[in-house]
C-alpha positions in Angstrom: 115.2 35.9 157.1 118.3 34.1 155.8 120.2 35.7 152.9 119.6 33.8 149.6 122.6 32.3 147.7 120.8 30.1 145.1 120.9 31.8 141.8 117.6 30.5 140.5 115.8 31.6 143.6 117.6 35.0 143.5 116.5 35.6 140.0 112.9 34.3 140.3 112.4 36.2 143.6 114.2 39.5 142.9 111.0 41.6 142.8 112.5 44.8 141.3 111.0 48.0 142.8 111.5 51.4 141.2 111.8 54.3 143.7 109.9 57.5 142.9 112.8 60.0 142.9 115.6 60.5 140.4 119.2 60.1 141.6 122.5 61.5 140.4 126.1 60.7 140.9 128.4 63.6 141.8 131.8 64.0 143.4 133.3 66.4 146.0 136.9 66.9 147.1 138.0 65.3 150.4 136.5 62.4 152.3 133.7 64.2 154.2 130.1 64.6 153.1 129.4 68.4 152.9 127.1 69.7 155.6 123.4 69.5 154.9 123.6 66.7 152.3 122.1 63.3 152.9 123.5 60.9 150.3 121.9 57.5 149.7 125.4 56.1 149.2 129.0 57.3 149.1 132.2 55.8 147.6 135.6 57.2 148.6 138.0 57.2 145.6 141.5 58.7 145.3 139.9 61.4 143.1 137.3 62.4 145.7 134.1 61.3 147.4 131.3 60.1 145.1 127.8 61.0 146.4 124.6 59.4 145.2 122.0 62.0 145.9 118.4 62.8 144.9 118.5 65.0 141.9 116.7 67.8 143.6 119.2 67.8 146.5 122.2 68.0 144.1 120.5 70.8 142.3 119.8 72.7 145.5 123.4 72.4 146.5 124.7 73.4 143.1 126.5 70.2 142.6 127.3 69.1 139.0 126.3 65.8 137.5 125.9 64.3 134.0 123.9 61.2 134.7 120.3 61.1 136.0 119.2 57.6 137.2 116.2 55.7 138.4 116.9 53.6 141.4 115.7 50.0 141.3 115.9 47.8 144.4 115.9 44.1 144.1 113.7 43.2 147.1 115.1 39.7 147.6 117.6 39.4 150.5 120.7 38.4 148.6 123.8 37.1 150.3 126.8 39.2 149.8 128.7 36.1 148.6 126.1 34.9 146.2 127.5 34.1 142.8 126.0 35.1 139.4 123.1 37.5 140.3 124.9 40.7 139.1 126.1 39.0 136.0 122.7 37.6 135.1 120.8 40.9 135.5 123.5 43.0 133.9 123.6 40.7 130.9 119.9 40.8 130.5 119.8 44.6 130.8 122.7 44.9 128.4 120.9 42.8 125.8 118.2 45.5 125.9 120.8 48.3 125.6 120.4 49.3 129.2 123.4 50.3 131.3 123.4 49.6 135.0 125.4 50.9 138.0 125.1 48.6 141.0 125.5 49.2 144.7 125.2 46.3 147.1 123.7 47.0 150.5 123.7 44.5 153.3 120.3 43.1 152.4 119.6 44.1 148.8 121.2 45.0 145.4 120.5 48.5 144.2 120.5 49.2 140.4 120.8 52.7 139.0 119.7 52.9 135.3 119.0 55.8 133.0 116.0 57.6 134.5 114.2 57.8 131.1 114.4 54.0 130.7 113.9 53.0 134.3 110.3 51.5 133.9 111.6 49.6 130.9 114.4 48.2 133.0 111.9 47.0 135.6 109.9 45.2 132.9 113.1 43.5 131.6 114.0 42.4 135.1 110.5 41.2 135.8 110.7 39.2 132.5 114.0 37.6 133.7 112.4 36.7 137.0 109.4 35.1 135.3 111.7 33.0 133.2 113.7 31.9 136.2 110.8 30.5 138.3 111.6 26.9 139.4 109.6 24.1 137.8 
């Protein structure tokens, strides 16, 4: 399947899917993932290595965090150089008072929103998709 670049098609076909687990962002010193941890994503920053982990995994490892998120995957295969998708969904979520942390994978965009509002965020995204369907 070819990666999609057309903004209207990206929005109308994004198909947001909420994963079951809750996820947290934590950080560790150095550039290595501690033994036994399986982060969904990592980001190396000068201050340390950010890990995105399932909440239960962070709890079991005794790692601190202050943000618990629901993970929403946009199921459309978006091109990494597509223009406007992040701005469009971030603006729509923001209009509903929802913050969003985004990680782009090779095939999909992944949104992390406050866990207690994750289902609401999916509904907002589905509304945006419905309004974006080509005519």
